[in-house]
PyMOL Python script that loads the backbone (N, CA, C, O; Angstrom):
from pymol import cmd

cmd.read_pdbstr("""\
ATOM      1  N   MET A   1     285.824 460.759 211.541  1.00  0.00           N
ATOM      2  CA  MET A   1     286.391 462.026 210.890  1.00  0.00           C
ATOM      3  C   MET A   1     286.662 461.633 209.577  1.00  0.00           C
ATOM      4  O   MET A   1     287.063 460.485 209.383  1.00  0.00           O
ATOM      5  N   PRO A   2     286.473 462.567 208.450  1.00  0.00           N
ATOM      6  CA  PRO A   2     286.680 462.371 207.169  1.00  0.00           C
ATOM      7  C   PRO A   2     288.306 462.031 206.967  1.00  0.00           C
ATOM      8  O   PRO A   2     289.208 462.493 207.665  1.00  0.00           O
ATOM      9  N   LEU A   3     288.443 461.195 205.944  1.00  0.00           N
ATOM     10  CA  LEU A   3     289.989 460.884 205.599  1.00  0.00           C
ATOM     11  C   LEU A   3     290.564 462.087 205.177  1.00  0.00           C
ATOM     12  O   LEU A   3     291.720 462.264 205.562  1.00  0.00           O
ATOM     13  N   ASP A   4     290.051 462.973 204.474  1.00  0.00           N
ATOM     14  CA  ASP A   4     290.679 464.247 204.201  1.00  0.00           C
ATOM     15  C   ASP A   4     291.111 465.031 205.338  1.00  0.00           C
ATOM     16  O   ASP A   4     292.083 465.780 205.243  1.00  0.00           O
ATOM     17  N   PHE A   5     290.370 464.889 206.534  1.00  0.00           N
ATOM     18  CA  PHE A   5     290.869 465.665 207.625  1.00  0.00           C
ATOM     19  C   PHE A   5     291.962 465.023 208.366  1.00  0.00           C
ATOM     20  O   PHE A   5     292.786 465.676 209.007  1.00  0.00           O
ATOM     21  N   THR A   6     291.968 463.707 208.274  1.00  0.00           N
ATOM     22  CA  THR A   6     293.098 463.178 209.051  1.00  0.00           C
ATOM     23  C   THR A   6     294.548 463.094 208.410  1.00  0.00           C
ATOM     24  O   THR A   6     295.552 462.722 209.018  1.00  0.00           O
ATOM     25  N   LYS A   7     294.499 463.477 207.159  1.00  0.00           N
ATOM     26  CA  LYS A   7     295.676 463.552 206.334  1.00  0.00           C
ATOM     27  C   LYS A   7     296.492 464.727 206.880  1.00  0.00           C
ATOM     28  O   LYS A   7     297.665 464.849 206.527  1.00  0.00           O
ATOM     29  N   HIS A   8     295.967 465.531 207.661  1.00  0.00           N
ATOM     30  CA  HIS A   8     296.580 466.711 208.049  1.00  0.00           C
ATOM     31  C   HIS A   8     297.569 466.445 209.465  1.00  0.00           C
ATOM     32  O   HIS A   8     298.334 467.252 209.993  1.00  0.00           O
ATOM     33  N   PHE A   9     297.331 465.328 209.786  1.00  0.00           N
ATOM     34  CA  PHE A   9     298.203 464.717 210.909  1.00  0.00           C
ATOM     35  C   PHE A   9     299.321 463.966 210.567  1.00  0.00           C
ATOM     36  O   PHE A   9     299.227 463.080 209.718  1.00  0.00           O
ATOM     37  N   VAL A  10     300.447 464.236 211.171  1.00  0.00           N
ATOM     38  CA  VAL A  10     301.623 463.345 210.927  1.00  0.00           C
ATOM     39  C   VAL A  10     301.378 461.968 211.571  1.00  0.00           C
ATOM     40  O   VAL A  10     301.754 460.948 210.993  1.00  0.00           O
ATOM     41  N   VAL A  11     300.807 461.931 212.661  1.00  0.00           N
ATOM     42  CA  VAL A  11     300.284 460.921 213.514  1.00  0.00           C
ATOM     43  C   VAL A  11     298.985 461.237 214.177  1.00  0.00           C
ATOM     44  O   VAL A  11     298.983 462.209 214.934  1.00  0.00           O
ATOM     45  N   VAL A  12     297.909 460.583 214.013  1.00  0.00           N
ATOM     46  CA  VAL A  12     296.655 460.648 214.593  1.00  0.00           C
ATOM     47  C   VAL A  12     296.873 460.490 216.222  1.00  0.00           C
ATOM     48  O   VAL A  12     297.378 459.519 216.785  1.00  0.00           O
ATOM     49  N   PRO A  13     296.378 461.663 216.820  1.00  0.00           N
ATOM     50  CA  PRO A  13     296.631 461.424 218.366  1.00  0.00           C
ATOM     51  C   PRO A  13     295.609 460.247 218.948  1.00  0.00           C
ATOM     52  O   PRO A  13     294.586 460.004 218.308  1.00  0.00           O
ATOM     53  N   THR A  14     295.862 459.624 219.996  1.00  0.00           N
ATOM     54  CA  THR A  14     295.101 458.577 220.680  1.00  0.00           C
ATOM     55  C   THR A  14     294.004 459.533 221.373  1.00  0.00           C
ATOM     56  O   THR A  14     292.920 458.993 221.593  1.00  0.00           O
ATOM     57  N   GLU A  15     294.126 460.699 221.695  1.00  0.00           N
ATOM     58  CA  GLU A  15     293.229 461.299 222.644  1.00  0.00           C
ATOM     59  C   GLU A  15     293.099 462.789 221.982  1.00  0.00           C
ATOM     60  O   GLU A  15     294.020 463.343 221.382  1.00  0.00           O
ATOM     61  N   PHE A  16     291.852 463.319 222.186  1.00  0.00           N
ATOM     62  CA  PHE A  16     291.787 464.691 221.664  1.00  0.00           C
ATOM     63  C   PHE A  16     291.070 465.468 223.099  1.00  0.00           C
ATOM     64  O   PHE A  16     290.352 464.906 223.924  1.00  0.00           O
ATOM     65  N   ASN A  17     291.405 466.583 223.103  1.00  0.00           N
ATOM     66  CA  ASN A  17     290.620 467.618 223.995  1.00  0.00           C
ATOM     67  C   ASN A  17     289.607 468.376 223.151  1.00  0.00           C
ATOM     68  O   ASN A  17     289.938 469.024 222.158  1.00  0.00           O
ATOM     69  N   LEU A  18     288.288 468.258 223.614  1.00  0.00           N
ATOM     70  CA  LEU A  18     287.235 468.968 222.820  1.00  0.00           C
ATOM     71  C   LEU A  18     287.089 470.367 223.567  1.00  0.00           C
ATOM     72  O   LEU A  18     286.930 470.361 224.787  1.00  0.00           O
ATOM     73  N   ARG A  19     287.136 471.475 222.917  1.00  0.00           N
ATOM     74  CA  ARG A  19     286.933 472.688 223.476  1.00  0.00           C
ATOM     75  C   ARG A  19     285.780 473.345 223.121  1.00  0.00           C
ATOM     76  O   ARG A  19     285.649 473.619 221.928  1.00  0.00           O
ATOM     77  N   ASN A  20     284.867 473.676 223.935  1.00  0.00           N
ATOM     78  CA  ASN A  20     283.572 474.361 223.379  1.00  0.00           C
ATOM     79  C   ASN A  20     283.697 475.817 223.309  1.00  0.00           C
ATOM     80  O   ASN A  20     284.758 476.415 223.484  1.00  0.00           O
ATOM     81  N   ASN A  21     282.576 476.359 223.048  1.00  0.00           N
ATOM     82  CA  ASN A  21     282.584 477.869 222.714  1.00  0.00           C
ATOM     83  C   ASN A  21     282.671 478.714 224.029  1.00  0.00           C
ATOM     84  O   ASN A  21     282.621 479.941 223.946  1.00  0.00           O
ATOM     85  N   THR A  22     282.797 478.106 225.210  1.00  0.00           N
ATOM     86  CA  THR A  22     283.051 478.835 226.440  1.00  0.00           C
ATOM     87  C   THR A  22     284.392 478.599 227.149  1.00  0.00           C
ATOM     88  O   THR A  22     284.668 479.052 228.260  1.00  0.00           O
ATOM     89  N   GLY A  23     285.233 477.806 226.351  1.00  0.00           N
ATOM     90  CA  GLY A  23     286.578 477.478 226.825  1.00  0.00           C
ATOM     91  C   GLY A  23     286.648 476.153 227.629  1.00  0.00           C
ATOM     92  O   GLY A  23     287.710 475.629 227.964  1.00  0.00           O
ATOM     93  N   CYS A  24     285.617 475.743 227.860  1.00  0.00           N
ATOM     94  CA  CYS A  24     285.692 474.322 228.589  1.00  0.00           C
ATOM     95  C   CYS A  24     286.193 473.273 227.782  1.00  0.00           C
ATOM     96  O   CYS A  24     285.993 473.294 226.568  1.00  0.00           O
ATOM     97  N   SER A  25     286.872 472.288 228.368  1.00  0.00           N
ATOM     98  CA  SER A  25     287.730 471.144 227.726  1.00  0.00           C
ATOM     99  C   SER A  25     287.160 469.921 228.290  1.00  0.00           C
ATOM    100  O   SER A  25     286.760 469.848 229.452  1.00  0.00           O
ATOM    101  N   TRP A  26     287.125 468.849 227.346  1.00  0.00           N
ATOM    102  CA  TRP A  26     286.624 467.673 227.498  1.00  0.00           C
ATOM    103  C   TRP A  26     287.500 466.468 226.743  1.00  0.00           C
ATOM    104  O   TRP A  26     287.702 466.560 225.532  1.00  0.00           O
ATOM    105  N   LYS A  27     287.953 465.462 227.420  1.00  0.00           N
ATOM    106  CA  LYS A  27     288.749 464.587 226.804  1.00  0.00           C
ATOM    107  C   LYS A  27     287.962 463.328 226.232  1.00  0.00           C
ATOM    108  O   LYS A  27     287.070 462.755 226.858  1.00  0.00           O
ATOM    109  N   VAL A  28     288.403 462.972 224.966  1.00  0.00           N
ATOM    110  CA  VAL A  28     287.836 461.848 224.258  1.00  0.00           C
ATOM    111  C   VAL A  28     288.988 460.996 223.915  1.00  0.00           C
ATOM    112  O   VAL A  28     290.114 461.489 223.848  1.00  0.00           O
ATOM    113  N   THR A  29     288.764 459.693 223.684  1.00  0.00           N
ATOM    114  CA  THR A  29     289.810 458.885 222.990  1.00  0.00           C
ATOM    115  C   THR A  29     289.471 458.792 221.619  1.00  0.00           C
ATOM    116  O   THR A  29     288.385 459.198 221.205  1.00  0.00           O
ATOM    117  N   VAL A  30     290.382 458.251 220.844  1.00  0.00           N
ATOM    118  CA  VAL A  30     290.232 458.150 219.332  1.00  0.00           C
ATOM    119  C   VAL A  30     290.483 456.701 218.994  1.00  0.00           C
ATOM    120  O   VAL A  30     291.292 456.011 219.614  1.00  0.00           O
ATOM    121  N   LYS A  31     289.833 456.318 218.093  1.00  0.00           N
ATOM    122  CA  LYS A  31     289.769 454.865 217.715  1.00  0.00           C
ATOM    123  C   LYS A  31     289.666 454.739 216.167  1.00  0.00           C
ATOM    124  O   LYS A  31     288.798 455.313 215.509  1.00  0.00           O
ATOM    125  N   LEU A  32     290.690 453.888 215.617  1.00  0.00           N
ATOM    126  CA  LEU A  32     290.618 453.527 214.311  1.00  0.00           C
ATOM    127  C   LEU A  32     289.589 452.459 213.999  1.00  0.00           C
ATOM    128  O   LEU A  32     289.760 451.362 214.532  1.00  0.00           O
ATOM    129  N   MET A  33     288.455 452.650 213.140  1.00  0.00           N
ATOM    130  CA  MET A  33     287.432 451.637 212.983  1.00  0.00           C
ATOM    131  C   MET A  33     287.211 451.485 211.670  1.00  0.00           C
ATOM    132  O   MET A  33     286.902 452.533 211.103  1.00  0.00           O
ATOM    133  N   ASN A  34     287.273 450.413 210.920  1.00  0.00           N
ATOM    134  CA  ASN A  34     286.896 450.466 209.383  1.00  0.00           C
ATOM    135  C   ASN A  34     287.691 451.467 208.507  1.00  0.00           C
ATOM    136  O   ASN A  34     287.213 452.058 207.538  1.00  0.00           O
ATOM    137  N   GLY A  35     289.047 451.596 208.992  1.00  0.00           N
ATOM    138  CA  GLY A  35     289.717 452.544 208.105  1.00  0.00           C
ATOM    139  C   GLY A  35     289.450 454.009 208.367  1.00  0.00           C
ATOM    140  O   GLY A  35     290.002 454.816 207.620  1.00  0.00           O
ATOM    141  N   ARG A  36     288.613 454.482 209.412  1.00  0.00           N
ATOM    142  CA  ARG A  36     288.336 455.701 209.787  1.00  0.00           C
ATOM    143  C   ARG A  36     288.576 455.927 211.156  1.00  0.00           C
ATOM    144  O   ARG A  36     288.412 455.061 212.016  1.00  0.00           O
ATOM    145  N   VAL A  37     288.985 457.142 211.385  1.00  0.00           N
ATOM    146  CA  VAL A  37     289.322 457.691 212.794  1.00  0.00           C
ATOM    147  C   VAL A  37     287.902 458.121 213.483  1.00  0.00           C
ATOM    148  O   VAL A  37     287.137 458.887 212.896  1.00  0.00           O
ATOM    149  N   THR A  38     287.636 457.632 214.635  1.00  0.00           N
ATOM    150  CA  THR A  38     286.362 457.892 215.280  1.00  0.00           C
ATOM    151  C   THR A  38     286.598 458.439 216.582  1.00  0.00           C
ATOM    152  O   THR A  38     287.670 458.229 217.149  1.00  0.00           O
ATOM    153  N   LEU A  39     285.647 459.155 217.131  1.00  0.00           N
ATOM    154  CA  LEU A  39     285.836 459.611 218.548  1.00  0.00           C
ATOM    155  C   LEU A  39     285.246 458.514 219.275  1.00  0.00           C
ATOM    156  O   LEU A  39     284.271 457.948 218.781  1.00  0.00           O
ATOM    157  N   ASP A  40     285.786 458.083 220.561  1.00  0.00           N
ATOM    158  CA  ASP A  40     285.446 456.797 221.278  1.00  0.00           C
ATOM    159  C   ASP A  40     284.966 457.355 222.592  1.00  0.00           C
ATOM    160  O   ASP A  40     284.038 458.142 222.782  1.00  0.00           O
ATOM    161  N   GLN A  41     285.856 456.740 223.543  1.00  0.00           N
ATOM    162  CA  GLN A  41     285.522 456.802 224.990  1.00  0.00           C
ATOM    163  C   GLN A  41     285.319 458.367 225.287  1.00  0.00           C
ATOM    164  O   GLN A  41     286.233 459.105 224.919  1.00  0.00           O
ATOM    165  N   GLY A  42     284.249 458.917 225.894  1.00  0.00           N
ATOM    166  CA  GLY A  42     284.151 460.180 226.486  1.00  0.00           C
ATOM    167  C   GLY A  42     283.242 460.828 225.460  1.00  0.00           C
ATOM    168  O   GLY A  42     282.694 461.856 225.856  1.00  0.00           O
ATOM    169  N   TRP A  43     282.985 460.460 224.289  1.00  0.00           N
ATOM    170  CA  TRP A  43     282.099 461.090 223.272  1.00  0.00           C
ATOM    171  C   TRP A  43     280.614 460.927 223.516  1.00  0.00           C
ATOM    172  O   TRP A  43     279.797 461.828 223.326  1.00  0.00           O
ATOM    173  N   ALA A  44     280.319 459.694 223.958  1.00  0.00           N
ATOM    174  CA  ALA A  44     278.853 459.530 224.416  1.00  0.00           C
ATOM    175  C   ALA A  44     278.541 460.384 225.412  1.00  0.00           C
ATOM    176  O   ALA A  44     277.496 461.029 225.329  1.00  0.00           O
ATOM    177  N   THR A  45     279.335 460.518 226.435  1.00  0.00           N
ATOM    178  CA  THR A  45     279.060 461.144 227.688  1.00  0.00           C
ATOM    179  C   THR A  45     279.033 462.768 227.247  1.00  0.00           C
ATOM    180  O   THR A  45     278.128 463.467 227.702  1.00  0.00           O
ATOM    181  N   TYR A  46     279.946 463.299 226.439  1.00  0.00           N
ATOM    182  CA  TYR A  46     280.058 464.479 226.036  1.00  0.00           C
ATOM    183  C   TYR A  46     278.599 464.853 225.123  1.00  0.00           C
ATOM    184  O   TYR A  46     277.936 465.879 225.273  1.00  0.00           O
ATOM    185  N   ALA A  47     278.363 463.969 224.353  1.00  0.00           N
ATOM    186  CA  ALA A  47     276.971 464.218 223.631  1.00  0.00           C
ATOM    187  C   ALA A  47     275.814 464.484 224.573  1.00  0.00           C
ATOM    188  O   ALA A  47     274.987 465.376 224.385  1.00  0.00           O
ATOM    189  N   VAL A  48     275.814 463.585 225.679  1.00  0.00           N
ATOM    190  CA  VAL A  48     274.724 463.480 226.591  1.00  0.00           C
ATOM    191  C   VAL A  48     274.751 464.874 227.270  1.00  0.00           C
ATOM    192  O   VAL A  48     273.817 465.657 227.097  1.00  0.00           O
ATOM    193  N   VAL A  49     275.895 465.205 228.096  1.00  0.00           N
ATOM    194  CA  VAL A  49     275.960 466.358 228.806  1.00  0.00           C
ATOM    195  C   VAL A  49     275.660 467.616 227.893  1.00  0.00           C
ATOM    196  O   VAL A  49     274.971 468.494 228.413  1.00  0.00           O
ATOM    197  N   HIS A  50     276.084 467.802 226.629  1.00  0.00           N
ATOM    198  CA  HIS A  50     275.926 468.896 225.859  1.00  0.00           C
ATOM    199  C   HIS A  50     274.570 468.963 225.093  1.00  0.00           C
ATOM    200  O   HIS A  50     274.227 469.854 224.316  1.00  0.00           O
ATOM    201  N   GLN A  51     273.760 467.699 225.507  1.00  0.00           N
ATOM    202  CA  GLN A  51     272.327 467.634 224.966  1.00  0.00           C
ATOM    203  C   GLN A  51     272.245 467.696 223.396  1.00  0.00           C
ATOM    204  O   GLN A  51     271.301 468.243 222.826  1.00  0.00           O
ATOM    205  N   ILE A  52     273.360 467.063 222.690  1.00  0.00           N
ATOM    206  CA  ILE A  52     273.368 467.057 221.354  1.00  0.00           C
ATOM    207  C   ILE A  52     272.189 466.120 220.833  1.00  0.00           C
ATOM    208  O   ILE A  52     272.217 464.962 221.251  1.00  0.00           O
ATOM    209  N   LYS A  53     271.315 466.425 220.104  1.00  0.00           N
ATOM    210  CA  LYS A  53     270.416 465.781 219.435  1.00  0.00           C
ATOM    211  C   LYS A  53     270.267 465.513 218.048  1.00  0.00           C
ATOM    212  O   LYS A  53     270.917 466.172 217.237  1.00  0.00           O
ATOM    213  N   ILE A  54     269.331 464.444 217.609  1.00  0.00           N
ATOM    214  CA  ILE A  54     269.398 464.257 216.236  1.00  0.00           C
ATOM    215  C   ILE A  54     268.863 465.469 215.487  1.00  0.00           C
ATOM    216  O   ILE A  54     267.886 466.051 215.958  1.00  0.00           O
ATOM    217  N   GLY A  55     269.363 465.850 214.480  1.00  0.00           N
ATOM    218  CA  GLY A  55     269.151 467.165 213.715  1.00  0.00           C
ATOM    219  C   GLY A  55     270.016 468.241 214.065  1.00  0.00           C
ATOM    220  O   GLY A  55     270.069 469.247 213.357  1.00  0.00           O
ATOM    221  N   TYR A  56     270.709 468.111 215.116  1.00  0.00           N
ATOM    222  CA  TYR A  56     271.809 469.189 215.575  1.00  0.00           C
ATOM    223  C   TYR A  56     273.057 468.953 214.463  1.00  0.00           C
ATOM    224  O   TYR A  56     273.314 467.877 213.924  1.00  0.00           O
ATOM    225  N   MET A  57     273.712 470.127 214.271  1.00  0.00           N
ATOM    226  CA  MET A  57     275.002 470.107 213.505  1.00  0.00           C
ATOM    227  C   MET A  57     276.115 470.325 214.412  1.00  0.00           C
ATOM    228  O   MET A  57     276.019 471.267 215.198  1.00  0.00           O
ATOM    229  N   VAL A  58     277.290 469.505 214.423  1.00  0.00           N
ATOM    230  CA  VAL A  58     278.442 469.791 215.163  1.00  0.00           C
ATOM    231  C   VAL A  58     279.632 470.043 214.339  1.00  0.00           C
ATOM    232  O   VAL A  58     279.997 469.220 213.500  1.00  0.00           O
ATOM    233  N   THR A  59     280.232 471.116 214.538  1.00  0.00           N
ATOM    234  CA  THR A  59     281.416 471.407 213.681  1.00  0.00           C
ATOM    235  C   THR A  59     282.706 471.179 214.626  1.00  0.00           C
ATOM    236  O   THR A  59     282.722 471.270 215.854  1.00  0.00           O
ATOM    237  N   PHE A  60     283.652 470.899 213.876  1.00  0.00           N
ATOM    238  CA  PHE A  60     285.166 470.628 214.594  1.00  0.00           C
ATOM    239  C   PHE A  60     286.160 471.359 213.866  1.00  0.00           C
ATOM    240  O   PHE A  60     286.267 471.257 212.644  1.00  0.00           O
ATOM    241  N   LYS A  61     286.910 472.111 214.587  1.00  0.00           N
ATOM    242  CA  LYS A  61     287.977 472.739 214.119  1.00  0.00           C
ATOM    243  C   LYS A  61     289.320 472.455 214.773  1.00  0.00           C
ATOM    244  O   LYS A  61     289.373 472.513 216.002  1.00  0.00           O
ATOM    245  N   LEU A  62     290.416 472.153 214.074  1.00  0.00           N
ATOM    246  CA  LEU A  62     291.684 471.720 214.549  1.00  0.00           C
ATOM    247  C   LEU A  62     292.370 472.930 215.119  1.00  0.00           C
ATOM    248  O   LEU A  62     292.710 473.850 214.374  1.00  0.00           O
ATOM    249  N   LEU A  63     292.582 472.960 216.400  1.00  0.00           N
ATOM    250  CA  LEU A  63     293.260 474.263 217.052  1.00  0.00           C
ATOM    251  C   LEU A  63     294.700 473.891 217.426  1.00  0.00           C
ATOM    252  O   LEU A  63     295.574 474.755 217.361  1.00  0.00           O
ATOM    253  N   THR A  64     294.957 472.751 217.781  1.00  0.00           N
ATOM    254  CA  THR A  64     296.419 472.179 217.981  1.00  0.00           C
ATOM    255  C   THR A  64     296.345 470.738 217.476  1.00  0.00           C
ATOM    256  O   THR A  64     295.321 470.240 217.007  1.00  0.00           O
ATOM    257  N   PRO A  65     297.569 470.083 217.617  1.00  0.00           N
ATOM    258  CA  PRO A  65     297.587 468.562 217.006  1.00  0.00           C
ATOM    259  C   PRO A  65     296.590 467.807 217.801  1.00  0.00           C
ATOM    260  O   PRO A  65     296.054 466.833 217.272  1.00  0.00           O
ATOM    261  N   ASP A  66     296.221 468.210 219.247  1.00  0.00           N
ATOM    262  CA  ASP A  66     295.347 467.307 220.057  1.00  0.00           C
ATOM    263  C   ASP A  66     294.159 468.106 220.623  1.00  0.00           C
ATOM    264  O   ASP A  66     293.605 467.742 221.660  1.00  0.00           O
ATOM    265  N   THR A  67     293.787 469.156 219.963  1.00  0.00           N
ATOM    266  CA  THR A  67     292.641 469.977 220.493  1.00  0.00           C
ATOM    267  C   THR A  67     291.803 470.251 219.323  1.00  0.00           C
ATOM    268  O   THR A  67     292.282 470.803 218.332  1.00  0.00           O
ATOM    269  N   LEU A  68     290.433 469.850 219.395  1.00  0.00           N
ATOM    270  CA  LEU A  68     289.452 470.350 218.519  1.00  0.00           C
ATOM    271  C   LEU A  68     288.537 471.420 219.119  1.00  0.00           C
ATOM    272  O   LEU A  68     288.164 471.229 220.277  1.00  0.00           O
ATOM    273  N   LYS A  69     288.199 472.327 218.593  1.00  0.00           N
ATOM    274  CA  LYS A  69     286.964 473.332 218.947  1.00  0.00           C
ATOM    275  C   LYS A  69     285.644 472.798 218.395  1.00  0.00           C
ATOM    276  O   LYS A  69     285.497 472.604 217.188  1.00  0.00           O
ATOM    277  N   VAL A  70     284.754 472.577 219.231  1.00  0.00           N
ATOM    278  CA  VAL A  70     283.556 472.001 218.870  1.00  0.00           C
ATOM    279  C   VAL A  70     282.488 473.179 218.931  1.00  0.00           C
ATOM    280  O   VAL A  70     282.422 473.840 219.967  1.00  0.00           O
ATOM    281  N   ILE A  71     281.694 473.452 217.915  1.00  0.00           N
ATOM    282  CA  ILE A  71     280.579 474.311 218.115  1.00  0.00           C
ATOM    283  C   ILE A  71     279.368 473.497 217.582  1.00  0.00           C
ATOM    284  O   ILE A  71     279.420 472.813 216.560  1.00  0.00           O
ATOM    285  N   ILE A  72     278.369 473.624 218.305  1.00  0.00           N
ATOM    286  CA  ILE A  72     277.012 472.819 218.206  1.00  0.00           C
ATOM    287  C   ILE A  72     276.019 473.816 217.780  1.00  0.00           C
ATOM    288  O   ILE A  72     275.971 474.946 218.266  1.00  0.00           O
ATOM    289  N   PHE A  73     275.208 473.370 216.840  1.00  0.00           N
ATOM    290  CA  PHE A  73     273.962 474.325 216.334  1.00  0.00           C
ATOM    291  C   PHE A  73     272.914 473.532 216.358  1.00  0.00           C
ATOM    292  O   PHE A  73     272.964 472.395 215.887  1.00  0.00           O
ATOM    293  N   ASP A  74     271.874 474.023 216.895  1.00  0.00           N
ATOM    294  CA  ASP A  74     270.533 473.174 217.238  1.00  0.00           C
ATOM    295  C   ASP A  74     269.762 473.006 215.681  1.00  0.00           C
ATOM    296  O   ASP A  74     270.352 473.361 214.661  1.00  0.00           O
ATOM    297  N   ASP A  75     268.695 472.557 215.656  1.00  0.00           N
ATOM    298  CA  ASP A  75     267.941 472.170 214.491  1.00  0.00           C
ATOM    299  C   ASP A  75     267.394 473.316 213.765  1.00  0.00           C
ATOM    300  O   ASP A  75     266.879 473.207 212.652  1.00  0.00           O
ATOM    301  N   ASP A  76     267.532 474.613 214.519  1.00  0.00           N
ATOM    302  CA  ASP A  76     267.067 475.915 213.812  1.00  0.00           C
ATOM    303  C   ASP A  76     268.423 476.649 213.277  1.00  0.00           C
ATOM    304  O   ASP A  76     268.369 477.740 212.709  1.00  0.00           O
ATOM    305  N   GLY A  77     269.575 475.990 213.498  1.00  0.00           N
ATOM    306  CA  GLY A  77     270.828 476.608 213.213  1.00  0.00           C
ATOM    307  C   GLY A  77     271.436 477.779 214.013  1.00  0.00           C
ATOM    308  O   GLY A  77     272.265 478.584 213.590  1.00  0.00           O
ATOM    309  N   ILE A  78     270.884 477.735 215.237  1.00  0.00           N
ATOM    310  CA  ILE A  78     271.323 478.534 216.314  1.00  0.00           C
ATOM    311  C   ILE A  78     272.367 477.793 217.155  1.00  0.00           C
ATOM    312  O   ILE A  78     272.242 476.635 217.551  1.00  0.00           O
ATOM    313  N   GLU A  79     273.442 478.623 217.386  1.00  0.00           N
ATOM    314  CA  GLU A  79     274.773 478.068 218.286  1.00  0.00           C
ATOM    315  C   GLU A  79     274.153 477.781 219.493  1.00  0.00           C
ATOM    316  O   GLU A  79     273.367 478.589 219.986  1.00  0.00           O
ATOM    317  N   VAL A  80     274.492 476.412 220.184  1.00  0.00           N
ATOM    318  CA  VAL A  80     274.160 476.179 221.374  1.00  0.00           C
ATOM    319  C   VAL A  80     275.210 476.606 222.337  1.00  0.00           C
ATOM    320  O   VAL A  80     276.372 476.261 222.120  1.00  0.00           O
ATOM    321  N   ILE A  81     274.891 477.379 223.462  1.00  0.00           N
ATOM    322  CA  ILE A  81     276.069 477.756 224.386  1.00  0.00           C
ATOM    323  C   ILE A  81     276.082 476.785 225.576  1.00  0.00           C
ATOM    324  O   ILE A  81     275.055 476.480 226.183  1.00  0.00           O
ATOM    325  N   ASN A  82     277.088 476.400 225.821  1.00  0.00           N
ATOM    326  CA  ASN A  82     277.261 475.389 226.925  1.00  0.00           C
ATOM    327  C   ASN A  82     278.070 475.950 228.118  1.00  0.00           C
ATOM    328  O   ASN A  82     279.192 476.368 227.834  1.00  0.00           O
ATOM    329  N   LYS A  83     277.685 476.021 229.374  1.00  0.00           N
ATOM    330  CA  LYS A  83     278.184 476.439 230.500  1.00  0.00           C
ATOM    331  C   LYS A  83     279.135 475.435 231.085  1.00  0.00           C
ATOM    332  O   LYS A  83     278.731 474.278 231.204  1.00  0.00           O
ATOM    333  N   CYS A  84     280.329 475.739 231.457  1.00  0.00           N
ATOM    334  CA  CYS A  84     281.004 474.735 232.308  1.00  0.00           C
ATOM    335  C   CYS A  84     280.528 474.080 233.560  1.00  0.00           C
ATOM    336  O   CYS A  84     280.991 473.003 233.933  1.00  0.00           O
ATOM    337  N   GLY A  85     279.583 474.743 234.221  1.00  0.00           N
ATOM    338  CA  GLY A  85     279.217 474.447 235.433  1.00  0.00           C
ATOM    339  C   GLY A  85     278.178 473.314 235.265  1.00  0.00           C
ATOM    340  O   GLY A  85     277.762 472.803 236.305  1.00  0.00           O
ATOM    341  N   LYS A  86     277.716 472.868 234.100  1.00  0.00           N
ATOM    342  CA  LYS A  86     276.831 471.741 233.737  1.00  0.00           C
ATOM    343  C   LYS A  86     277.625 470.392 233.795  1.00  0.00           C
ATOM    344  O   LYS A  86     277.109 469.305 234.057  1.00  0.00           O
ATOM    345  N   HIS A  87     278.924 470.600 233.523  1.00  0.00           N
ATOM    346  CA  HIS A  87     279.896 469.546 233.479  1.00  0.00           C
ATOM    347  C   HIS A  87     280.035 468.655 234.764  1.00  0.00           C
ATOM    348  O   HIS A  87     280.142 469.207 235.859  1.00  0.00           O
ATOM    349  N   ASP A  88     280.034 467.389 234.662  1.00  0.00           N
ATOM    350  CA  ASP A  88     280.230 466.569 235.842  1.00  0.00           C
ATOM    351  C   ASP A  88     281.805 466.512 235.848  1.00  0.00           C
ATOM    352  O   ASP A  88     282.462 466.182 234.860  1.00  0.00           O
ATOM    353  N   GLU A  89     282.297 466.841 236.967  1.00  0.00           N
ATOM    354  CA  GLU A  89     283.717 467.105 237.160  1.00  0.00           C
ATOM    355  C   GLU A  89     284.669 465.661 236.809  1.00  0.00           C
ATOM    356  O   GLU A  89     285.831 465.648 236.405  1.00  0.00           O
ATOM    357  N   ALA A  90     283.915 464.657 237.057  1.00  0.00           N
ATOM    358  CA  ALA A  90     284.567 463.179 236.718  1.00  0.00           C
ATOM    359  C   ALA A  90     284.835 463.045 235.208  1.00  0.00           C
ATOM    360  O   ALA A  90     285.652 462.279 234.697  1.00  0.00           O
ATOM    361  N   PHE A  91     284.044 463.880 234.590  1.00  0.00           N
ATOM    362  CA  PHE A  91     284.225 463.689 232.991  1.00  0.00           C
ATOM    363  C   PHE A  91     285.154 464.966 232.425  1.00  0.00           C
ATOM    364  O   PHE A  91     285.905 464.813 231.462  1.00  0.00           O
ATOM    365  N   ALA A  92     285.046 465.985 232.990  1.00  0.00           N
ATOM    366  CA  ALA A  92     285.583 467.217 232.410  1.00  0.00           C
ATOM    367  C   ALA A  92     287.032 467.119 232.393  1.00  0.00           C
ATOM    368  O   ALA A  92     287.569 466.465 233.287  1.00  0.00           O
ATOM    369  N   ALA A  93     287.797 467.723 231.426  1.00  0.00           N
ATOM    370  CA  ALA A  93     289.224 467.632 231.321  1.00  0.00           C
ATOM    371  C   ALA A  93     289.710 468.799 232.262  1.00  0.00           C
ATOM    372  O   ALA A  93     289.119 469.874 232.365  1.00  0.00           O
ATOM    373  N   LYS A  94     290.801 468.471 232.899  1.00  0.00           N
ATOM    374  CA  LYS A  94     291.462 469.567 233.723  1.00  0.00           C
ATOM    375  C   LYS A  94     292.324 470.237 232.870  1.00  0.00           C
ATOM    376  O   LYS A  94     292.946 469.603 232.017  1.00  0.00           O
ATOM    377  N   GLU A  95     292.454 471.552 232.999  1.00  0.00           N
ATOM    378  CA  GLU A  95     293.266 472.465 232.273  1.00  0.00           C
ATOM    379  C   GLU A  95     294.547 472.603 233.109  1.00  0.00           C
ATOM    380  O   GLU A  95     295.456 473.341 232.728  1.00  0.00           O
TER     381      GLU A  95
END
""", "prot")
cmd.dss("prot")
cmd.show_as("cartoon", "prot")
cmd.util.cbc("prot")
cmd.orient("prot")
């Protein structure tokens, strides 16, 4: 995450819920690495399940102090719609 983004937090959470465009939620941990906040455990699986590929653009919007809305655009700039049914229940966050 850009440092300008993290300055909006009193304390950066250790975990975020990533909410997609259909309301599904996914938990990832947060790690401080080289002075930057990065998404850690759960992110690689999220990227695989949501089929994020090189050339895709991923946007994040802070909804609550621990929830980010994630919107994925393919390499043509078209928003990718992800259905909850594709998620493995072992990885999806429970609401």
